[in-house]
DOLUMNU-552325 format. One record per residue: residue in three letters; z, y, x of N, C-alpha, C, O in turn. Coordinates in steps of 0.05 Angstrom, whole numbers, padded with zeros to 5 digits, always signed. Layout:
N
ALAZYXZYXZYXZYX...
% end
This chain:
251
MET+00496-00199-02335+00474-00206-02323+00449-00191-02336+00445-00187-02360ALA+00434-00182-02312+00415-00164-02325+00391-00176-02338+00381-00197-02329SER+00381-00162-02363+00354-00176-02375+00331-00170-02358+00332-00154-02339GLU+00308-00187-02368+00283-00182-02355+00274-00151-02363+00260-00139-02347ARG+00280-00142-02384+00270-00109-02387+00287-00091-02369+00278-00071-02358THR+00310-00099-02366+00325-00083-02348+00314-00084-02319+00307-00063-02308LYS+00311-00105-02311+00298-00113-02281+00269-00096-02279+00262-00083-02259HIS+00256-00097-02299+00226-00088-02303+00228-00057-02296+00216-00046-02278LEU+00248-00043-02315+00250-00017-02319+00260-00004-02289+00250+00016-02278LYS+00282-00021-02279+00289-00013-02253+00273-00017-02229+00277-00003-02209ARG+00254-00037-02228+00232-00035-02211+00216-00015-02213+00207-00004-02193LEU+00208-00007-02236+00187+00015-02238+00202+00044-02227+00192+00061-02211ARG+00225+00045-02238+00239+00069-02223+00240+00074-02192+00238+00096-02180ARG+00244+00047-02182+00247+00048-02154+00215+00052-02140+00211+00066-02120LEU+00199+00040-02151+00172+00048-02140+00166+00076-02142+00155+00089-02124HIS+00173+00086-02167+00163+00113-02171+00183+00131-02151+00171+00148-02137ARG+00206+00128-02149+00219+00143-02124+00207+00138-02094+00204+00154-02075SER+00201+00116-02095+00188+00108-02068+00165+00124-02062+00162+00135-02040ALA+00146+00125-02083+00124+00135-02085+00124+00167-02076+00110+00179-02060ARG+00144+00175-02093+00144+00207-02088+00159+00211-02060+00155+00231-02047GLY+00174+00193-02054+00187+00200-02024+00168+00199-02001+00169+00215-01982TRP+00149+00179-02001+00126+00180-01981+00110+00203-01986+00101+00215-01966SER+00104+00211-02009+00087+00235-02014+00103+00261-01999+00092+00277-01985VAL+00128+00262-02005+00140+00287-01991+00138+00282-01963+00128+00301-01950ARG+00145+00259-01950+00145+00254-01920+00116+00261-01909+00113+00275-01888ALA+00092+00251-01924+00069+00255-01917+00062+00287-01916+00051+00298-01897GLY+00069+00301-01940+00065+00327-01936+00079+00343-01916+00068+00361-01904LEU+00103+00336-01912+00117+00348-01890+00102+00340-01860+00096+00360-01847LEU+00096+00317-01851+00084+00315-01828+00058+00325-01822+00050+00332-01799THR+00044+00324-01849+00016+00333-01846+00017+00362-01841+00002+00372-01824GLY+00038+00380-01856+00037+00407-01852+00047+00414-01823+00037+00431-01809ALA+00066+00400-01817+00079+00401-01786+00055+00399-01765+00055+00414-01746THR+00036+00380-01768+00019+00373-01752-00005+00396-01755-00019+00400-01736ALA-00009+00408-01777-00031+00426-01780-00016+00453-01770-00032+00472-01766VAL+00007+00458-01767+00018+00481-01755+00015+00478-01726+00002+00494-01713LEU+00031+00455-01715+00038+00452-01688+00013+00449-01667+00011+00457-01644VAL-00006+00433-01683-00027+00428-01660-00046+00453-01655-00056+00454-01633PRO-00054+00476-01673-00061+00497-01664-00046+00512-01649-00056+00526-01631TYR-00018+00511-01654+00002+00527-01640+00008+00525-01611+00014+00544-01597SER+00005+00500-01604+00010+00495-01573-00010+00474-01562-00006+00462-01541GLY-00034+00469-01579-00057+00460-01567-00052+00431-01568-00029+00422-01569LEU-00077+00414-01567-00071+00383-01569-00061+00367-01544-00072+00368-01522GLY-00040+00355-01550-00025+00340-01528-00017+00315-01541-00020+00309-01564LEU-00005+00300-01516+00011+00276-01527+00032+00274-01550+00033+00254-01564PRO+00047+00293-01553+00066+00299-01573+00054+00302-01600+00064+00294-01621ASP+00030+00314-01599+00014+00320-01618+00004+00293-01632+00004+00290-01657ALA-00006+00276-01614-00013+00250-01622+00003+00231-01637-00005+00212-01650PHE+00035+00240-01632+00053+00226-01652+00054+00239-01677+00055+00225-01697TRP+00053+00265-01679+00051+00279-01702+00026+00270-01721+00029+00263-01744ALA+00007+00270-01710-00017+00262-01722-00014+00232-01736-00021+00226-01759ALA-00005+00216-01718-00001+00188-01727+00017+00181-01746+00014+00163-01763GLY+00040+00197-01743+00061+00197-01770+00051+00210-01795+00058+00202-01818ALA+00035+00230-01790+00023+00244-01820+00001+00222-01824+00000+00218-01848GLY-00012+00209-01814-00033+00191-01824-00021+00165-01832-00032+00154-01851GLY+00002+00154-01821+00014+00135-01833+00031+00143-01857+00032+00125-01874SER+00041+00160-01861+00054+00170-01884+00038+00171-01906+00044+00161-01927ILE+00013+00187-01902-00008+00187-01924-00017+00159-01935-00021+00154-01958ALA-00021+00144-01913-00026+00113-01922-00008+00100-01937-00015+00086-01955ILE+00017+00103-01929+00041+00093-01945+00037+00102-01970+00030+00087-01988ALA+00041+00129-01974+00042+00143-01996+00021+00132-02018+00028+00125-02041ILE-00005+00131-02007-00029+00124-02025-00022+00096-02033-00027+00093-02057TRP-00013+00071-02021-00005+00049-02030+00014+00045-02044+00014+00024-02056ARG+00036+00065-02048+00055+00065-02065+00052+00075-02090+00065+00067-02109TRP+00033+00093-02093+00025+00100-02117+00005+00084-02128+00004+00084-02152ILE-00013+00067-02113-00026+00048-02119-00010+00020-02133-00018+00010-02154ASP+00008+00013-02121+00031-00009-02130+00042+00003-02154+00043-00013-02173LEU+00053+00029-02159+00063+00039-02180+00046+00037-02204+00055+00027-02224ARG+00021+00046-02204-00001+00046-02222-00007+00017-02228-00013+00013-02252ALA-00006-00001-02215-00011-00030-02220+00011-00041-02236+00008-00056-02255PHE+00038-00032-02225+00061-00045-02238+00065-00033-02266+00074-00047-02284ARG+00060-00006-02271+00062+00011-02296+00043-00001-02315+00048+00002-02339ALA+00020-00016-02309+00002-00028-02329+00014-00052-02340+00007-00060-02362LEU+00033-00066-02325+00041-00092-02337+00056-00084-02362+00067-00061-02363PRO+00058-00104-02383+00076-00097-02407+00102-00100-02402+00111-00118-02387VAL+00118-00080-02416+00150-00081-02415+00155-00106-02426+00139-00116-02442PRO+00178-00120-02418+00189-00143-02434+00205-00130-02457+00215-00107-02457PRO+00205-00147-02477+00219-00137-02501+00249-00135-02500+00261-00144-02481GLU+00260-00122-02519+00294-00119-02516+00302-00146-02525+00294-00159-02544PRO+00322-00152-02507+00333-00179-02508+00355-00180-02531+00369-00161-02537ASP+00355-00204-02543+00376-00211-02563+00402-00206-02555+00407-00210-02532PRO+00418-00198-02568+00448-00192-02561+00464-00216-02564+00484-00219-02550ALA+00457-00234-02582+00469-00264-02579+00459-00277-02557+00476-00291-02546VAL+00434-00276-02544+00427-00290-02521+00446-00275-02501+00463-00289-02490ILE+00446-00252-02495+00455-00236-02473+00486-00243-02473+00498-00243-02452GLY+00499-00251-02500+00531-00261-02502+00529-00286-02488+00542-00292-02468ALA+00514-00298-02498+00512-00330-02490+00514-00337-02457+00529-00353-02445GLN+00495-00322-02448+00493-00317-02420+00516-00311-02402+00526-00325-02383ALA+00521-00287-02411+00550-00278-02404+00574-00296-02404+00591-00296-02386LYS+00574-00313-02426+00594-00328-02431+00592-00351-02411+00612-00358-02399GLU+00570-00362-02408+00559-00384-02393+00566-00378-02362+00574-00396-02347LYS+00562-00355-02356+00559-00347-02325+00594-00344-02318+00604-00351-02296LEU+00609-00332-02340+00636-00334-02335+00649-00358-02334+00665-00364-02315VAL+00644-00370-02350+00652-00404-02355+00648-00421-02323+00664-00437-02312GLY+00620-00411-02314+00620-00427-02289+00632-00412-02270+00636-00427-02251ILE+00640-00386-02264+00656-00377-02247+00688-00387-02247+00699-00395-02227VAL+00697-00387-02267+00726-00398-02275+00726-00429-02267+00745-00439-02255ALA+00700-00445-02276+00706-00473-02269+00703-00477-02237+00708-00498-02226ARG+00694-00457-02224+00693-00465-02196+00722-00456-02185+00725-00460-02161MET+00738-00449-02194+00767-00443-02186+00785-00467-02183+00780-00486-02198PRO+00805-00470-02168+00821-00494-02170+00828-00507-02192+00824-00531-02196ALA+00842-00489-02211+00852-00496-02238+00832-00484-02257+00841-00481-02280GLY+00809-00477-02254+00792-00468-02275+00786-00486-02293+00788-00480-02316ARG+00777-00510-02288+00770-00530-02310+00796-00538-02328+00794-00542-02352THR+00819-00540-02315+00841-00545-02332+00849-00520-02355+00862-00523-02375ALA+00839-00498-02345+00851-00473-02357+00826-00470-02383+00831-00461-02405ILE+00800-00481-02375+00778-00479-02394+00786-00498-02416+00784-00491-02440ALA+00797-00525-02408+00799-00543-02431+00821-00541-02441+00827-00558-02458GLU+00842-00520-02432+00868-00516-02450+00860-00495-02466+00873-00492-02486PHE+00840-00477-02460+00834-00457-02476+00818-00471-02500+00826-00464-02522GLY+00800-00486-02500+00787-00503-02516+00803-00513-02539+00800-00507-02562ARG+00826-00532-02525+00843-00538-02546+00858-00520-02562+00861-00523-02586GLN+00868-00501-02550+00880-00481-02567+00865-00467-02585+00876-00458-02605ARG+00838-00464-02582+00819-00453-02597+00817-00473-02625+00817-00464-02648GLU+00814-00501-02618+00809-00514-02644+00833-00519-02657+00831-00524-02680SER+00858-00518-02647+00882-00514-02656+00885-00493-02678+00893-00497-02701PHE+00878-00472-02667+00880-00449-02690+00858-00451-02710+00861-00439-02731LYS+00838-00465-02705+00817-00464-02731+00830-00482-02751+00827-00479-02775LEU+00849-00506-02739+00859-00519-02762+00886-00514-02773+00897-00529-02789ARG+00898-00489-02763+00914-00476-02774+00920-00474-02807+00906-00461-02822GLY+00941-00488-02815+00947-00486-02843+00937-00512-02860+00940-00515-02884LEU+00924-00530-02841+00912-00551-02855+00931-00578-02847+00943-00579-02826THR+00931-00598-02866+00943-00624-02865+00935-00638-02839+00951-00656-02833VAL+00916-00633-02823+00906-00644-02798+00923-00631-02774+00923-00644-02753ALA+00935-00610-02777+00941-00593-02756+00963-00609-02742+00962-00610-02717GLU+00981-00622-02753+01006-00635-02743+00990-00660-02727+00997-00662-02704PRO+00973-00676-02735+00962-00698-02727+00950-00690-02698+00954-00701-02676TRP+00935-00669-02703+00917-00658-02676+00936-00645-02660+00932-00646-02635ARG+00958-00631-02668+00978-00625-02642+00992-00652-02627+00996-00653-02603ARG+00997-00671-02644+01009-00697-02633+00988-00705-02613+00994-00708-02589LEU+00965-00708-02623+00938-00721-02609+00939-00702-02585+00939-00714-02563ASP+00939-00677-02583+00937-00663-02559+00955-00668-02540+00948-00677-02518ARG+00981-00663-02549+01007-00675-02531+01002-00699-02517+01005-00700-02493ALA+00993-00723-02535+00990-00750-02525+00970-00748-02502+00976-00754-02479SER+00947-00740-02511+00922-00736-02490+00930-00722-02462+00923-00732-02441ALA+00946-00700-02463+00958-00685-02440+00975-00707-02425+00972-00711-02401MET+00992-00720-02439+01010-00739-02421+00996-00759-02408+01004-00765-02386LEU+00973-00772-02420+00959-00790-02414+00940-00782-02385+00938-00797-02366HIS+00930-00763-02388+00916-00747-02366+00934-00746-02340+00926-00750-02317GLY+00963-00740-02348+00978-00743-02323+00986-00768-02312+00996-00770-02290LEU+00982-00789-02329+00987-00817-02320+00965-00828-02311+00969-00849-02298ILE+00939-00821-02312+00914-00838-02303+00919-00844-02278+00919-00868-02272GLY+00923-00821-02253+00925-00827-02228+00943-00847-02221+00938-00859-02200ARG+00963-00853-02234+00986-00875-02226+00980-00903-02238+00991-00923-02230LEU+00963-00903-02258+00964-00934-02270+00949-00954-02255+00953-00977-02262GLY+00932-00949-02233+00919-00959-02217+00891-00970-02230+00884-00964-02253PRO+00875-00987-02213+00846-00994-02221+00850-01014-02246+00832-01013-02262HIS+00870-01031-02251+00868-01050-02269+00871-01037-02291+00864-01051-02310ALA+00878-01014-02300+00877-01001-02324+00859-00984-02334+00862-00969-02353GLU+00832-00987-02314+00813-00974-02319+00800-00975-02346+00794-00955-02360ALA+00795-01002-02354+00784-01006-02381+00796-00995-02404+00785-00982-02422ALA+00825-01003-02402+00843-00993-02426+00843-00962-02428+00849-00953-02450VAL+00837-00944-02405+00841-00916-02403+00813-00909-02419+00811-00893-02438LEU+00790-00925-02409+00762-00920-02425+00765-00921-02454+00755-00903-02468ASP+00778-00944-02464+00783-00946-02490+00796-00926-02502+00787-00919-02523ALA+00816-00915-02492+00834-00894-02498+00815-00871-02504+00815-00859-02525THR+00798-00866-02483+00785-00841-02486+00765-00842-02511+00762-00823-02526VAL+00751-00864-02515+00735-00866-02535+00747-00867-02562+00733-00862-02582ALA+00774-00872-02564+00791-00874-02585+00798-00845-02593+00798-00838-02616GLU+00804-00829-02570+00813-00803-02570+00790-00786-02584+00796-00770-02602GLN+00764-00790-02575+00741-00775-02586+00737-00779-02611+00731-00760-02626SER+00740-00804-02622+00736-00816-02648+00760-00799-02666+00754-00787-02686LEU+00783-00800-02656+00805-00789-02675+00797-00759-02677+00802-00748-02698ARG+00786-00746-02658+00780-00718-02659+00760-00708-02681+00761-00688-02695ASP+00738-00731-02678+00722-00732-02699+00726-00730-02725+00713-00718-02743LEU+00750-00748-02726+00757-00760-02755+00776-00734-02764+00777-00729-02788ALA+00790-00720-02747+00801-00696-02752+00786-00669-02765+00794-00653-02782GLN+00762-00671-02750+00745-00650-02761+00733-00658-02790+00728-00642-02807ARG+00730-00679-02791+00715-00689-02818+00734-00687-02842+00727-00680-02865THR+00763-00695-02833+00781-00693-02855+00785-00657-02862+00787-00648-02884ALA+00786-00644-02840+00786-00618-02843+00768-00601-02862+00775-00583-02878SER+00743-00612-02856+00720-00606-02872+00727-00610-02903+00728-00592-02920VAL+00731-00637-02906+00736-00645-02936+00759-00625-02949+00757-00614-02970GLU+00779-00623-02934+00805-00608-02943+00796-00578-02946+00810-00565-02961ARG+00780-00569-02937+00771-00541-02942+00749-00540-02964+00743-00520-02976ALA+00737-00565-02968+00719-00562-02991+00738-00564-03015+00733-00552-03035ILE+00760-00579-03013+00778-00578-03038+00786-00557-03047+00789-00555-03071GLY+00790-00536-03031+00799-00512-03039+00782-00492-03051+00791-00471-03059LEU+00757-00500-03054+00730-00487-03064+00734-00479-03096+00726-00459-03107GLY+00748-00503-03110+00747-00495-03140+00756-00525-03149+00765-00544-03136PRO+00751-00522-03178+00749-00546-03194+00738-00572-03183+00746-00595-03183ALA+00714-00561-03172+00693-00585-03167+00707-00596-03141+00701-00620-03137GLY+00721-00587-03126+00729-00598-03102+00755-00617-03104+00764-00630-03085GLU+00766-00616-03131+00790-00637-03138+00779-00663-03134+00795-00680-03126SER+00753-00669-03139+00745-00698-03141+00744-00710-03109+00741-00734-03105LEU+00748-00693-03088+00746-00702-03060+00775-00708-03051+00777-00715-03027ARG+00797-00706-03066+00824-00711-03062+00829-00740-03055+00846-00744-03038PRO+00817-00761-03065+00822-00788-03057+00810-00793-03029+00822-00806-03012ALA+00783-00781-03027+00767-00788-02999+00788-00772-02977+00793-00783-02955HIS+00797-00750-02982+00816-00734-02965+00838-00749-02956+00846-00748-02933ALA+00851-00768-02978+00872-00780-02974+00869-00806-02955+00885-00815-02939VAL+00839-00817-02963+00836-00841-02943+00833-00829-02915+00845-00839-02895LEU+00816-00809-02913+00813-00799-02884+00841-00791-02873+00845-00798-02849ALA+00861-00779-02884+00884-00770-02870+00900-00794-02861+00911-00794-02839ALA+00901-00815-02881+00914-00838-02871+00904-00857-02847+00918-00869-02831GLN+00874-00855-02850+00865-00867-02822+00871-00845-02799+00876-00856-02778LEU+00872-00824-02799+00877-00808-02779+00908-00807-02765+00915-00801-02743GLU+00923-00815-02789+00949-00816-02781+00953-00845-02765+00964-00848-02744GLN+00943-00862-02779+00940-00892-02764+00935-00889-02735+00950-00897-02718GLY+00910-00878-02731+00903-00871-02708+00912-00860-02685+00910-00867-02662VAL+00926-00838-02697+00943-00821-02677+00970-00837-02667+00980-00836-02644ALA+00981-00849-02689+01006-00866-02682+00993-00889-02662+01008-00895-02643ALA+00973-00900-02661+00964-00921-02644+00958-00912-02617+00963-00925-02596TYR+00946-00887-02617+00943-00868-02588+00967-00866-02579+00972-00876-02556GLU+00989-00854-02593+01015-00848-02583+01028-00874-02570+01041-00872-02550GLN+01024-00896-02583+01037-00921-02577+01025-00929-02549+01039-00938-02531PHE+00997-00925-02547+00985-00932-02521+00996-00916-02499+01001-00926-02477VAL+01000-00892-02503+01011-00870-02484+01039-00879-02474+01044-00877-02450THR+01056-00888-02492+01080-00898-02486+01077-00923-02471+01087-00923-02448ALA+01066-00942-02477+01060-00964-02460+01049-00960-02434+01055-00977-02418ALA+01032-00939-02426+01020-00927-02402+01043-00917-02384+01047-00921-02360ALA+01059-00901-02403+01079-00893-02387+01104-00914-02375+01116-00912-02353GLY+01108-00931-02392+01122-00956-02386+01117-00963-02359+01133-00963-02340CYS+01089-00970-02358+01072-00983-02335+01080-00964-02310+01089-00975-02290VAL+01077-00942-02311+01082-00920-02289+01111-00922-02277+01118-00921-02254ALA+01127-00927-02301+01158-00923-02293+01171-00952-02287+01195-00957-02283GLU+01148-00974-02287+01156-01003-02280+01174-01012-02299+01189-01029-02290ASP+01177-01006-02321+01199-01017-02339+01192-01041-02351+01172-01042-02365SER+01207-01062-02346+01199-01089-02352+01195-01091-02387+01181-01108-02397ALA+01207-01075-02399+01214-01077-02432+01183-01068-02441+01173-01075-02462THR+01170-01049-02421+01145-01037-02440+01121-01044-02424+01100-01037-02434ILE+01122-01058-02401+01098-01065-02383+01081-01087-02401+01057-01090-02399GLY+01095-01099-02415+01074-01125-02431+01064-01112-02450+01045-01123-02461ASN+01075-01087-02460+01065-01073-02486+01036-01062-02480+01022-01057-02499LEU+01026-01059-02457+01003-01044-02451+00984-01056-02463+00971-01042-02479ALA+00976-01086-02458+00957-01100-02470+00955-01100-02496+00933-01096-02506ASP+00978-01103-02512+00978-01105-02538+00970-01075-02549+00953-01072-02566ALA+00984-01054-02538+00977-01028-02552+00949-01020-02544+00939-01001-02556THR+00933-01033-02524+00904-01029-02515+00890-01042-02539+00876-01028-02554ALA+00894-01067-02543+00879-01084-02563+00883-01070-02590+00863-01070-02604PHE+00908-01057-02600+00910-01049-02623+00894-01020-02625+00883-01013-02646LEU+00894-01006-02603+00881-00977-02604+00849-00982-02600+00834-00964-02608LYS+00837-01006-02589+00814-01011-02590+00804-01018-02620+00782-01009-02627GLY+00819-01032-02635+00817-01042-02660+00811-01018-02679+00790-01018-02693VAL+00829-00999-02678+00827-00970-02689+00806-00957-02683+00794-00946-02702ALA+00795-00953-02658+00770-00944-02649+00747-00951-02665+00732-00935-02677GLU+00746-00982-02665+00727-00995-02675+00723-00992-02705+00701-00995-02715ALA+00746-00985-02720+00750-00979-02749+00736-00953-02756+00719-00949-02774LEU+00747-00931-02735+00735-00907-02738+00709-00905-02733+00697-00887-02743SER+00699-00920-02720+00667-00921-02715+00654-00931-02739+00632-00921-02746ASP+00665-00951-02751+00653-00962-02784+00660-00940-02801+00646-00937-02821LEU+00677-00925-02798+00686-00903-02819+00663-00881-02817+00655-00869-02836ARG+00654-00876-02790+00632-00852-02790+00609-00863-02804+00597-00843-02814THR+00597-00884-02809+00574-00898-02819+00579-00904-02848+00559-00905-02863THR+00603-00908-02857+00610-00907-02888+00627-00887-02896+00649-00886-02886ASN+00622-00871-02912+00637-00846-02924+00656-00860-02944+00646-00878-02959PRO+00679-00853-02945+00697-00866-02962+00693-00852-02989+00689-00828-02990ARG+00694-00866-03008+00692-00857-03039+00717-00866-03057+00728-00888-03058PRO+00721-00845-03070+00744-00848-03085+00742-00873-03107+00721-00875-03121THR+00762-00890-03110+00756-00914-03131+00762-00906-03160+00784-00896-03167PRO+00740-00910-03175+00744-00899-03207+00764-00909-03217+00768-00933-03213ALA+00779-00896-03230+00803-00906-03251+00796-00928-03266+00813-00937-03282
% end
């Protein structure tokens, strides 16, 4: 994407080329008129030569006036490379999103990027399980029917809460590795990790029950309501966990 400075300089060069071009045309036509009129006398063809010469002179004058006025305008400053990169990224994402499978590819790329950031941490495995269960649920949504819309909405809220909890847990785990001062965060990290494990397990249980409904398995159809209630309770607990930071219990 061209910046404002690039557009300004490009237009300035275009105006300069146009002014020079019309000046050359005006000179050629004026010279031809000055030679041909005395040579063959004044006639109808000479009127066209004179009109062309006069019109070219007028256009050349206006082009130089436009160039002078535009040159007086301030040149936009040099753009920030970070802004240019963000605009280029936004444009590329927009182009890919308009493709048939673009949104799916962008979402998959985002999941892979987040998984790479969590590599080597204890939350990497729960995050991978959550990704797998989320992908399975998205494949089942269109087959669950309208009666399961509320349950899917609860699952979506719970998934977002679990991802937020995983990011918080990862931040605490990274802080533990800073040195002896971070060792005091281990009890808080253990609480967060246990909560994350419980939430991911509840989410997987919900997805299993949803798959049972799609398969019309009588042994699992009745479990969807129980799994939804349990998952909703986990989501509410995670919401409470956001407002109350877990603190280690003193010995």
